NUMIBA-816599 format. One line per 8 residues: number of its first residue (from 1); their letters; for each residue x, y, z of N, C-alpha, C. Coordinates in Angstrom, 1 decimal. Example, Ala and Ser with C-alpha at 12.3 -4.5 7.8 and 13.67 -1.06 7.14 Angstrom:
2
1	as	13.2:-5.7:7.8:12.3:-4.5:7.8:13.2:-3.3:7.8 | 12.8:-2.2:7.1:13.7:-1.1:7.1:12.9:0.0:7.9;
***
This chain:
256
1	xxxxxxxx	-69.4:8.8:11.8:-68.7:9.5:10.6:-67.3:9.4:10.9 | -66.0:9.5:9.3:-65.2:9.3:9.9:-64.8:11.3:9.9 | -63.7:11.6:11.1:-63.4:12.6:11.2:-62.4:13.3:10.2 | -62.8:14.5:9.7:-62.0:14.8:8.5:-61.1:15.4:8.6 | -60.4:15.2:9.9:-58.6:14.9:10.0:-58.1:14.1:9.7 | -59.0:13.0:10.4:-58.3:11.5:10.2:-58.5:11.1:9.0 | -59.4:12.2:7.7:-59.2:12.0:6.2:-57.7:11.8:5.9 | -57.6:13.4:6.2:-56.7:13.7:5.4:-55.8:13.5:5.5;
9	xxxxxxxx	-55.0:12.8:6.9:-53.7:12.4:6.9:-53.8:10.8:6.9 | -54.7:10.1:6.7:-54.9:8.9:5.9:-54.5:8.8:4.3 | -55.2:10.0:3.4:-54.8:10.7:2.6:-53.3:10.9:2.5 | -53.0:11.6:3.1:-51.2:12.1:3.0:-50.7:10.6:3.3 | -50.7:10.2:4.1:-50.1:8.5:4.3:-49.9:8.0:3.2 | -51.5:7.9:2.7:-51.4:7.0:1.5:-50.1:7.3:0.2 | -50.5:8.6:0.6:-49.5:9.4:-1.0:-48.0:9.1:-0.2 | -47.8:9.7:0.5:-46.7:9.0:1.0:-45.9:7.6:0.7;
17	xxxxxxxx	-47.0:6.4:1.0:-46.6:5.4:0.7:-46.3:5.2:-1.1 | -47.5:5.6:-1.5:-46.9:5.8:-3.0:-45.8:5.6:-3.8 | -45.4:7.2:-3.4:-44.3:7.8:-3.9:-43.5:6.8:-3.2 | -43.1:6.2:-2.0:-42.0:5.9:-1.5:-42.0:4.2:-2.4 | -43.2:3.2:-2.3:-42.6:2.4:-3.2:-42.2:2.4:-4.6 | -42.9:3.7:-5.3:-43.0:3.7:-6.8:-41.3:4.2:-7.0 | -40.3:4.2:-5.7:-39.3:4.9:-6.1:-38.1:3.5:-5.8 | -37.1:3.6:-6.7:-36.3:2.5:-6.4:-35.3:2.2:-5.0;
25	xxxxxxxx	-35.1:2.0:-4.6:-34.4:2.2:-2.8:-32.6:2.0:-2.9 | -32.5:3.0:-2.0:-30.7:2.4:-2.6:-30.2:1.9:-1.5 | -29.3:1.1:-2.6:-29.0:-0.5:-1.6:-27.9:0.2:-0.2 | -27.9:-0.1:0.8:-27.1:0.2:2.0:-25.5:-0.2:1.5 | -25.0:0.6:1.6:-23.2:0.7:1.9:-22.9:0.0:2.8 | -21.8:-1.1:2.5:-20.9:-1.8:3.8:-20.4:0.0:4.5 | -20.0:-1.0:5.6:-19.2:0.0:6.8:-17.6:-0.3:6.4 | -17.0:0.6:6.7:-15.5:0.8:6.3:-14.5:-0.7:6.4;
33	xxxxxxxx	-15.3:-0.7:8.1:-14.2:-1.8:8.6:-15.0:-3.7:8.5 | -16.2:-3.3:7.6:-16.3:-4.5:6.8:-15.9:-5.0:5.2 | -15.1:-3.7:4.2:-15.0:-3.7:3.5:-13.3:-4.2:3.7 | -12.5:-3.6:4.7:-11.6:-3.9:5.1:-11.4:-5.6:5.8 | -12.4:-6.1:6.6:-12.4:-7.5:6.5:-12.6:-8.5:5.8 | -13.5:-8.2:4.3:-13.7:-8.6:3.4:-12.1:-8.9:2.5 | -11.5:-7.4:2.6:-9.9:-7.5:1.8:-9.1:-8.6:3.1 | -8.9:-8.3:3.9:-7.8:-9.1:4.8:-8.3:-10.6:4.4;
41	xxxxxxxx	-9.6:-10.8:4.4:-10.2:-12.3:4.2:-9.9:-12.8:2.7 | -10.2:-11.5:1.9:-9.6:-12.1:0.3:-8.1:-12.7:0.1 | -6.9:-11.5:0.7:-5.9:-12.2:0.5:-5.2:-13.3:1.7 | -5.7:-13.5:2.6:-5.8:-14.9:3.2:-5.9:-14.8:4.6 | -6.6:-14.2:5.2:-6.6:-13.8:6.3:-6.0:-13.4:7.6 | -6.5:-12.8:8.5:-5.7:-12.0:9.4:-4.4:-13.1:10.2 | -4.5:-14.8:10.5:-3.4:-15.5:11.1:-2.8:-15.8:9.9 | -2.8:-15.8:8.7:-1.8:-16.0:7.6:-1.0:-14.7:7.7;
49	xxxxxxxx	-1.5:-13.9:7.3:-0.6:-12.5:7.6:0.2:-11.9:8.9 | -0.4:-12.3:9.8:0.4:-12.7:11.0:1.4:-13.5:11.4 | 1.3:-14.2:10.5:2.2:-15.7:10.5:3.5:-15.6:9.4 | 3.1:-14.6:8.8:4.4:-14.5:7.7:5.9:-13.4:8.3 | 6.7:-14.4:8.6:7.8:-13.5:9.0:9.2:-13.2:8.5 | 9.0:-13.9:7.2:10.1:-14.1:5.6:9.3:-14.0:4.5 | 10.0:-12.6:3.8:9.6:-12.5:2.8:11.2:-12.3:2.3 | 10.8:-12.4:0.8:11.8:-11.4:-0.3:11.4:-11.7:-1.8;
57	xxxxxxxx	11.9:-10.6:-2.1:11.1:-10.4:-3.6:12.5:-10.0:-4.3 | 12.1:-9.8:-5.7:13.0:-9.0:-6.6:11.6:-9.0:-8.2 | 12.5:-7.9:-8.7:11.8:-7.4:-9.8:12.4:-6.1:-10.5 | 11.7:-5.7:-11.2:12.3:-4.7:-12.2:11.2:-3.5:-11.8 | 12.2:-2.6:-12.3:11.4:-0.9:-11.8:12.2:-0.4:-13.4 | 10.4:0.3:-13.8:10.6:0.9:-14.9:10.2:2.7:-14.8 | 10.9:3.3:-15.2:10.8:5.0:-14.9:10.5:5.5:-16.3 | 10.1:6.5:-16.2:9.9:7.1:-17.6:11.2:7.8:-18.3;
65	xxxxxxxx	11.4:7.7:-19.5:12.2:8.1:-20.5:13.5:7.7:-20.2 | 13.5:6.0:-19.5:14.4:5.0:-19.1:14.8:4.1:-19.7 | 15.6:3.9:-21.2:15.4:2.9:-22.0:15.1:1.2:-21.0 | 16.3:1.5:-20.6:16.6:0.1:-19.7:16.1:-0.1:-18.3 | 15.6:-1.3:-17.5:14.7:-1.2:-16.6:15.9:-1.3:-15.5 | 15.4:-0.7:-14.0:16.2:-1.0:-12.9:15.7:-2.1:-12.2 | 16.4:-2.5:-11.3:16.5:-3.6:-10.5:16.0:-3.7:-9.0 | 15.5:-4.3:-8.3:15.7:-4.4:-7.1:15.2:-5.7:-6.2;
73	xxxxxxxx	15.9:-5.9:-5.2:15.9:-7.1:-4.3:15.9:-6.9:-3.3 | 14.7:-7.7:-2.4:15.0:-7.0:-1.0:14.2:-8.7:0.1 | 14.7:-8.6:1.0:14.5:-9.5:2.3:13.6:-9.0:3.3 | 12.7:-9.7:4.5:13.0:-9.5:5.5:12.4:-10.1:6.0 | 12.9:-10.2:7.7:12.9:-11.8:8.3:12.9:-11.2:9.7 | 12.7:-12.7:10.7:12.0:-11.6:12.1:12.9:-11.1:12.8 | 12.8:-10.4:13.9:13.7:-9.7:14.5:14.3:-8.5:14.2 | 13.8:-7.5:12.9:13.9:-6.2:12.4:15.1:-6.6:11.6;
81	xxxxxxxx	15.2:-7.8:11.1:15.9:-7.7:9.9:15.4:-7.7:8.4 | 16.4:-6.9:8.2:15.7:-6.5:6.0:17.6:-6.3:5.7 | 16.9:-5.8:4.3:17.9:-5.8:3.2:16.9:-5.4:2.2 | 17.5:-3.9:1.6:16.7:-3.8:0.5:17.8:-2.6:-0.7 | 17.8:-3.3:-1.7:18.6:-2.9:-2.9:18.2:-2.6:-3.7 | 18.0:-1.5:-4.4:17.5:-1.1:-5.6:19.2:-0.3:-7.1 | 19.0:-1.2:-7.7:20.3:-1.0:-8.7:19.4:-0.3:-10.5 | 20.4:1.2:-10.7:19.4:1.8:-11.6:21.5:1.8:-13.0;
89	xxxxxxxx	20.5:1.3:-14.1:21.8:1.1:-14.8:22.1:2.6:-15.6 | 23.8:3.2:-15.5:23.7:3.7:-15.8:24.0:5.1:-14.7 | 23.0:4.9:-13.8:22.4:6.0:-12.1:23.3:5.3:-11.2 | 23.1:4.3:-10.3:23.5:3.8:-9.4:22.8:2.8:-8.7 | 23.5:2.8:-7.5:22.8:1.8:-6.7:22.4:2.1:-5.1 | 21.5:1.5:-4.1:21.4:2.0:-3.0:21.2:0.5:-2.2 | 21.1:0.6:-1.3:20.8:-0.4:-0.6:20.8:0.0:1.0 | 19.8:-0.6:1.8:20.1:-0.2:3.1:19.1:-1.7:3.8;
97	xxxxxxxx	20.1:-1.9:5.0:19.6:-2.9:5.5:20.2:-2.9:7.3 | 19.9:-4.1:8.1:20.0:-4.1:9.3:20.0:-5.7:9.6 | 20.6:-6.0:11.0:20.6:-7.0:11.3:19.7:-7.6:12.7 | 18.9:-6.9:12.7:18.2:-6.3:13.8:19.0:-5.6:15.2 | 20.2:-5.1:15.0:20.6:-4.3:15.5:21.5:-3.2:15.4 | 21.9:-3.5:14.1:23.1:-2.7:13.6:22.4:-2.0:12.3 | 21.9:-1.0:11.7:21.5:-0.5:10.7:22.3:0.0:9.6 | 22.4:0.1:8.3:23.2:1.2:7.7:23.1:1.0:6.0;
105	xxxxxxxx	23.6:2.2:5.4:23.3:2.3:4.3:24.7:2.9:3.1 | 24.5:2.1:1.9:25.5:2.7:0.9:24.9:2.7:0.0 | 25.2:3.9:-0.5:24.9:4.6:-2.0:25.9:4.6:-2.6 | 25.8:3.8:-3.9:26.9:4.2:-5.0:26.3:5.3:-6.2 | 26.7:5.8:-6.5:26.2:7.4:-7.3:27.6:7.7:-8.2 | 27.8:7.9:-9.8:28.6:8.8:-10.1:30.1:7.9:-9.6 | 30.6:7.0:-9.5:31.5:6.4:-9.7:31.7:6.6:-8.1 | 31.3:7.1:-7.0:31.8:7.2:-5.3:30.7:6.4:-4.7;
113	xxxxxxxx	31.5:6.3:-3.5:30.2:5.4:-2.7:30.0:6.4:-1.5 | 28.9:6.1:-0.6:28.6:6.8:0.2:28.3:5.3:1.0 | 28.5:5.6:2.4:28.3:4.8:3.5:27.9:5.5:5.2 | 27.4:4.6:5.7:26.5:5.1:6.4:25.9:4.6:7.3 | 26.1:4.7:9.3:25.2:3.6:9.9:23.8:4.8:10.1 | 22.8:3.9:10.0:22.0:4.0:10.3:21.2:3.4:11.9 | 20.1:4.5:12.8:19.4:3.9:13.8:18.7:2.8:13.2 | 18.1:1.9:14.1:17.2:1.4:14.0:16.0:2.0:13.7;
121	xxxxxxxx	15.3:3.0:14.3:14.0:3.5:14.1:14.1:4.1:12.7 | 15.6:4.4:11.8:14.9:5.1:11.0:15.1:3.7:9.6 | 15.6:2.3:10.0:15.5:1.4:9.3:14.3:1.2:9.0 | 13.5:0.9:10.1:12.3:0.4:10.4:10.9:1.4:9.9 | 11.6:2.6:9.6:10.4:3.6:9.1:10.8:2.9:7.5 | 11.8:3.2:7.1:12.1:3.1:5.8:11.8:1.9:5.3 | 12.2:0.7:5.9:11.6:-0.6:5.4:9.9:-0.3:5.2 | 9.3:0.4:6.1:7.5:-0.3:5.9:7.5:0.5:4.6;
129	xxxxxxxx	8.1:1.7:4.4:7.7:2.8:3.1:8.0:1.6:1.9 | 9.4:1.1:1.8:9.7:0.1:0.5:9.2:-1.1:0.9 | 8.9:-1.9:1.4:7.9:-2.7:1.4:6.8:-2.7:1.0 | 6.3:-2.6:-0.1:4.9:-2.4:-0.8:3.7:-3.7:0.2 | 3.6:-4.7:0.1:3.4:-5.7:1.2:2.7:-5.3:1.9 | 3.8:-4.9:3.5:3.4:-4.5:4.4:2.5:-3.0:4.5 | 2.8:-2.3:3.3:2.2:-1.6:3.6:0.1:-1.5:3.4 | 0.3:-2.7:2.3:-1.4:-2.8:2.0:-1.8:-3.9:3.2;
137	xxxxxxxx	-0.9:-4.9:3.8:-1.6:-5.6:4.2:-1.5:-5.4:6.0 | -0.9:-4.0:6.3:-1.3:-3.8:7.3:-2.1:-1.8:7.3 | -3.3:-2.1:6.6:-3.4:-0.8:6.9:-4.7:-0.5:7.9 | -5.5:-1.4:8.8:-6.3:-1.4:9.8:-5.2:-1.3:10.7 | -3.5:-1.5:10.6:-3.2:-0.9:11.9:-2.4:0.7:11.9 | -2.5:0.8:10.7:-1.9:2.2:10.3:-2.6:3.2:10.1 | -4.2:3.1:10.2:-5.2:4.0:10.1:-5.5:4.6:11.3 | -5.9:6.2:11.7:-7.0:6.4:12.7:-8.3:6.6:12.2;
145	xxxxxxxx	-8.8:7.0:11.2:-10.3:6.7:10.7:-10.2:5.8:9.5 | -12.0:5.3:9.6:-12.1:5.0:7.8:-13.4:5.3:7.9 | -13.7:5.8:6.6:-15.5:6.1:6.2:-15.6:5.4:4.6 | -16.7:4.8:4.6:-17.1:4.5:3.5:-17.6:5.8:2.7 | -17.2:6.4:1.4:-17.9:7.1:0.7:-19.0:7.0:-0.2 | -18.6:5.8:-0.9:-20.0:5.3:-1.6:-19.1:4.3:-3.1 | -20.1:3.7:-3.3:-19.9:3.0:-4.7:-19.1:3.9:-5.8 | -18.3:3.3:-6.3:-17.2:4.2:-7.4:-17.1:3.1:-8.5;
153	xxxxxxxx	-15.8:4.0:-9.3:-15.1:2.9:-10.0:-13.6:3.2:-10.4 | -12.7:2.2:-10.3:-11.5:2.4:-10.4:-10.8:1.9:-11.9 | -10.4:3.0:-12.5:-9.9:1.9:-13.6:-10.8:0.9:-14.9 | -12.1:1.7:-14.4:-13.3:0.6:-14.9:-13.5:-0.9:-13.8 | -13.1:-0.7:-13.1:-13.8:-1.9:-11.6:-14.6:-1.0:-11.5 | -15.7:-2.2:-10.7:-16.6:-1.2:-9.9:-16.0:-1.7:-8.5 | -16.1:-0.5:-7.6:-15.6:-0.5:-6.6:-16.3:0.3:-5.7 | -15.8:-0.2:-4.6:-16.1:0.7:-3.0:-15.3:2.3:-3.0;
161	xxxxxxxx	-15.3:3.3:-2.8:-14.6:4.0:-1.9:-14.0:4.1:-0.5 | -13.0:4.5:-0.2:-13.5:4.4:1.2:-12.1:5.8:1.4 | -12.5:7.0:2.3:-11.4:7.4:3.2:-10.1:7.2:4.1 | -9.5:7.4:4.3:-8.7:7.2:5.7:-7.9:8.2:5.5 | -7.8:7.8:7.1:-6.8:9.4:8.0:-5.8:8.3:8.1 | -5.1:8.3:8.1:-4.0:7.7:8.8:-2.6:8.2:9.8 | -1.8:7.3:10.5:-1.0:7.8:11.4:-0.4:9.0:11.5 | -0.5:9.7:10.3:0.7:11.0:10.1:-0.2:12.2:9.7;
169	xxxxxxxx	-1.9:11.4:9.9:-3.1:12.8:9.6:-3.7:13.0:8.6 | -3.0:12.2:7.3:-2.8:12.3:6.3:-4.1:11.7:5.1 | -5.0:12.2:4.6:-6.2:11.9:3.8:-5.2:11.0:3.5 | -6.1:9.8:2.2:-5.8:9.0:1.8:-7.4:8.4:1.4 | -7.8:7.8:-0.5:-8.5:7.0:-1.2:-8.5:6.2:-1.2 | -9.0:5.1:-0.8:-8.9:3.7:-1.0:-10.0:3.3:-2.2 | -9.7:2.4:-3.0:-10.3:2.0:-3.8:-10.3:0.1:-3.4 | -11.6:-0.7:-3.0:-11.6:-2.2:-3.1:-12.4:-2.3:-3.6;
177	xxxxxxxx	-12.2:-3.8:-4.8:-12.8:-4.1:-5.4:-14.2:-4.6:-5.3 | -15.6:-4.3:-5.8:-16.8:-4.5:-4.9:-17.1:-6.5:-5.6 | -15.8:-6.9:-6.4:-16.4:-8.2:-7.0:-14.9:-8.8:-5.9 | -13.9:-8.9:-6.2:-12.2:-9.6:-5.2:-12.6:-9.4:-4.4 | -13.0:-8.1:-3.5:-12.5:-7.5:-2.4:-10.8:-6.9:-2.4 | -10.5:-6.7:-3.3:-8.9:-6.5:-3.4:-8.5:-4.9:-3.3 | -8.1:-4.9:-2.9:-7.5:-3.3:-2.9:-6.8:-2.9:-4.0 | -7.6:-1.8:-4.9:-7.1:-1.3:-6.3:-6.2:-0.5:-6.4;
185	xxxxxxxx	-6.1:0.4:-5.8:-5.7:1.5:-5.6:-6.0:2.7:-4.3 | -4.8:3.8:-4.5:-5.0:4.5:-3.3:-4.6:6.1:-4.4 | -6.0:7.0:-3.4:-5.2:8.4:-4.1:-4.6:9.3:-3.2 | -4.0:9.7:-2.8:-3.8:10.9:-2.1:-2.8:12.1:-2.9 | -3.0:13.3:-1.9:-2.0:14.6:-2.1:-1.0:14.1:-1.3 | 0.3:14.4:-2.5:1.4:14.4:-1.5:2.1:15.6:-1.1 | 2.6:16.5:-0.3:2.8:17.7:0.5:4.6:17.5:0.0 | 5.1:18.2:-0.9:6.5:18.5:-1.0:7.0:19.9:-0.8;
193	xxxxxxxx	8.5:19.6:-1.4:9.3:21.3:-1.4:8.7:22.0:-2.7 | 8.2:21.3:-3.4:7.5:21.9:-5.0:6.3:22.0:-4.7 | 5.7:21.6:-3.5:4.4:21.9:-3.7:3.9:21.2:-3.4 | 2.1:20.7:-3.5:1.2:19.1:-3.5:1.1:18.5:-4.7 | 1.0:17.8:-5.0:1.4:17.1:-6.1:0.1:15.5:-6.0 | -0.4:15.8:-6.6:-1.8:14.4:-7.0:-1.0:12.8:-7.5 | -1.1:12.3:-6.4:-0.7:10.8:-6.6:-1.6:9.7:-6.5 | -1.5:8.5:-7.7:-2.5:7.6:-7.2:-1.6:6.3:-7.7;
201	xxxxxxxx	-2.2:5.3:-6.8:-1.1:4.3:-7.0:-2.0:3.2:-7.1 | -1.6:2.7:-8.0:-2.5:1.4:-8.3:-1.5:-0.4:-8.3 | -2.7:-1.1:-7.8:-2.0:-2.7:-7.4:-2.7:-3.9:-8.5 | -2.1:-4.2:-9.0:-2.9:-5.3:-10.1:-2.0:-6.1:-10.0 | -2.5:-7.4:-10.8:-1.7:-8.4:-11.3:-1.9:-9.9:-9.6 | -3.0:-9.6:-9.1:-2.8:-10.5:-7.5:-3.5:-11.8:-8.2 | -2.4:-12.7:-7.5:-1.7:-13.7:-7.2:-1.8:-14.9:-6.3 | -1.6:-16.2:-6.1:-1.5:-16.4:-4.5:-0.4:-16.6:-4.8;
209	xxxxxxxx	0.8:-16.6:-3.4:2.2:-16.9:-3.0:2.0:-17.6:-1.8 | 2.1:-18.8:-1.4:1.7:-19.8:-0.4:0.0:-19.3:-0.2 | 0.4:-18.7:1.3:-1.2:-18.9:1.8:-1.6:-17.5:1.2 | -1.2:-17.0:1.1:-1.4:-15.1:0.9:-1.4:-15.2:-0.6 | -2.6:-14.3:-1.2:-2.8:-12.9:-2.3:-2.1:-12.5:-2.2 | -1.1:-12.0:-3.5:-0.1:-10.9:-3.3:-0.1:-9.9:-4.9 | -0.6:-9.0:-5.4:0.2:-8.2:-6.3:1.4:-8.5:-6.6 | 0.8:-8.5:-8.1:2.8:-8.9:-8.8:2.9:-7.3:-9.5;
217	xxxxxxxx	2.6:-6.4:-9.4:2.6:-5.4:-9.8:2.2:-3.7:-9.7 | 3.0:-3.1:-9.4:2.7:-1.7:-8.4:2.7:-0.4:-9.7 | 2.0:0.2:-9.7:2.5:1.6:-10.7:2.1:2.8:-9.7 | 2.9:3.8:-9.8:2.4:4.8:-8.8:2.8:6.5:-10.0 | 1.5:7.3:-10.2:1.7:8.2:-11.2:1.7:9.3:-9.9 | 2.7:9.9:-9.9:3.1:11.2:-9.4:3.1:12.4:-9.9 | 2.1:13.9:-10.1:2.1:14.0:-10.9:2.0:13.8:-12.5 | 2.9:14.0:-13.1:2.6:13.5:-14.6:4.0:12.1:-15.0;
225	xxxxxxxx	4.2:12.1:-13.8:5.3:10.9:-14.0:4.9:9.8:-13.5 | 5.3:8.3:-14.4:4.5:7.1:-14.2:5.7:5.9:-13.7 | 5.8:5.0:-12.4:6.4:4.5:-12.6:6.3:3.2:-12.4 | 7.0:1.7:-12.5:6.3:0.8:-12.2:7.1:-0.1:-12.2 | 6.2:-0.7:-10.7:7.4:-2.4:-10.2:6.6:-3.6:-10.4 | 7.9:-4.2:-11.2:6.7:-5.3:-11.5:7.7:-7.0:-10.8 | 7.3:-7.4:-9.6:7.8:-8.6:-9.2:7.9:-9.8:-10.3 | 9.4:-9.6:-10.1:9.5:-11.3:-11.0:9.2:-12.8:-10.1;
233	xxxxxxxx	10.0:-12.6:-9.0:9.6:-13.5:-8.0:9.5:-13.0:-6.8 | 8.9:-14.0:-5.6:7.9:-13.0:-4.5:8.5:-14.5:-4.0 | 8.6:-14.7:-2.7:9.2:-16.0:-1.8:8.7:-16.3:-0.3 | 8.2:-16.6:0.6:7.9:-16.5:1.7:8.7:-17.8:2.7 | 10.1:-18.2:1.6:11.2:-18.8:2.3:11.8:-18.0:3.1 | 12.6:-18.8:4.3:13.8:-17.9:5.1:15.2:-17.6:4.0 | 15.3:-16.1:4.0:16.5:-16.5:4.0:17.9:-16.8:4.2 | 19.0:-16.9:3.8:20.0:-16.9:4.3:20.2:-16.4:5.4;
241	xxxxxxxx	20.8:-16.8:6.7:21.0:-15.6:7.8:22.3:-14.8:8.1 | 23.6:-15.1:6.7:24.2:-13.9:6.6:24.0:-13.1:5.7 | 23.3:-12.9:4.7:22.2:-12.1:3.9:21.8:-10.6:4.6 | 22.1:-10.7:5.8:21.9:-9.5:7.0:22.5:-8.9:7.4 | 24.1:-10.0:7.7:25.2:-9.0:8.2:25.4:-7.5:7.8 | 25.4:-6.8:8.3:26.4:-5.7:7.8:27.8:-5.6:7.5 | 27.7:-4.8:6.4:29.4:-4.5:5.6:29.7:-3.8:6.7 | 31.4:-4.0:6.4:31.9:-3.4:7.2:32.2:-2.3:6.5;
249	xxxxxxxx	31.6:-1.1:7.0:31.6:0.3:6.6:33.3:0.7:6.7 | 33.2:1.4:6.0:35.2:2.2:5.9:34.7:3.3:6.9 | 35.7:3.7:7.7:35.6:5.5:8.4:35.9:6.2:7.6 | 35.5:7.1:8.0:35.8:8.6:6.6:36.9:8.7:7.1 | 37.8:9.4:6.5:39.6:10.3:6.2:39.3:11.5:7.4 | 40.3:11.0:8.6:40.8:11.9:9.1:41.7:13.6:9.2 | 41.4:14.5:9.1:42.3:15.6:8.7:43.2:15.6:9.7 | 44.6:15.3:10.1:45.6:15.2:10.8:46.6:17.0:10.3;
***
């Protein structure tokens, strides 16, 4: 005779197995490190990214309420050399750069020109913010933590959502396409003098550029303001060396 306790245990186990088998199993979420690896492989791989020392790009900037687009062009090269220029019709022009030893900035606004030298650390920080490709392709190096949140949707595209804490302790939510593995967008809260604001950055129109695959459009929604950058040309060819030469900055007038 089977003991009553064993019969009860068998009955309970059978019920649990039946209930479990009758329920759909939840798919295992990929680790955030795997999502990052997929993204890096999709855009060309670590070796291809690491071997890129020269890049230059140009395109248009669309601002809300401004009929004519602004224009930008920039170039980066080995040794910390760079130059970034943004020009807005009827508004002004700003340029900063470095030859790797000397940094500088020129701002033309309302018919007046302001110019000053910049230290190399300031130029490097500004370069990292202005070069959208560097921002996207160096995610693993700029993050303290990555955590997979779950399956999500970004602008109607099936995606995985990852929460990232960057080197400045700012939380950001990244969305990677579940199909192409490209970075679709980033959502974060920007804290400024007017208080916190929701920011969404979208990366679209990915196309091959040499050994890499890069986006050709960036759209930034900051609170209720939308700004778009359209890349008309991207090249990985070296720029002329004299392009990074610092201008002859005029000394400020002295009061005698």
